[in-house]
N, C-alpha and C positions, 0 to 999 in steps of 0.2 A: 260651671255653675253661674248663675247672674246672681247680681244685690237690687235690691230695690229697696228705698225709703217713700215711697209711699204710703203708708202708716204713721210713719214722723210729718210728712207736712201735711196731712188731715188731720192729726191731732193738737200740731202749730191753730191750726184753723179753728178747731175747738176750744184752743184755750187763750184765742185774740193773744194771739202772737206773730210779731214776725221774726224768719228767718236770722235779721240783726239781735230783735232780739236774745234769739236763743244764743247767736253765738258769744253771744256777753257773758251769758247764763252757762253757757256748760265753755267757755272762756278756751274759744277758739282761735285758730286762726282762719281768712278768709277764703286760706287757700283749700284746707278743711272743708268749710263748707261749698265753694266750688265742687271739692269730691263727690260731694251727698245730694249734691242738687244736676251731680251727673251720674250716679246710679255705680259709684267706681267703691272702692273699698278705703275701708279708713279702720285702723287699729281699735281694737275693742276697751282700751283706753278711753275714747272721745265717746264710741257707744256707751258707757258706765257714767262719764259726766252727761252726756245726755240726757240718758235713763234717771240723776240725778235730779239733776237744772227739773223733769218734766215730769215728777216723782211716778215713775212707771216702771215699768219688766222694759226686756230689751225686745220683747216679739211681741210690742208695743210699735214698734216705729222702722225692723227689719223687715225682709221677707226674706227667704232663697228658693231663687225657681232653680231648678234641675237642669236639663240641658234639654232631654227630649222633652221639656217644655219649649224652653228655651226656642228651639230646630219646630214645633206646632205651632210657636205666636210671627217666625218670621212667614215661614205658612201660607197664615191667613194675612197674610197686607200685601 
C-alpha cells in the first residue's frame, strides 16, 4: 500500500498555511515533516496532532492506495 498526503498539502493551501506553520502548530520535528513530503508513513499520533491543528478529520489529509492502484500507476508512466 502507498500513502499519499496530497490532500494535506491542498488543505494547507486552502487555509493559507505554509508547511513550517503546520510543523509548529502540530508540534512536529523537521524530520517528520520531511517524511510527509516524501509520502512516507508517520505515526497516528502525528496524524492526530495535524488533524487537531487544522480542525479536520484524518480522511481530509491522507489517502491510502492499494497495491493494484500503485501497479497501474507504474504502467501509465
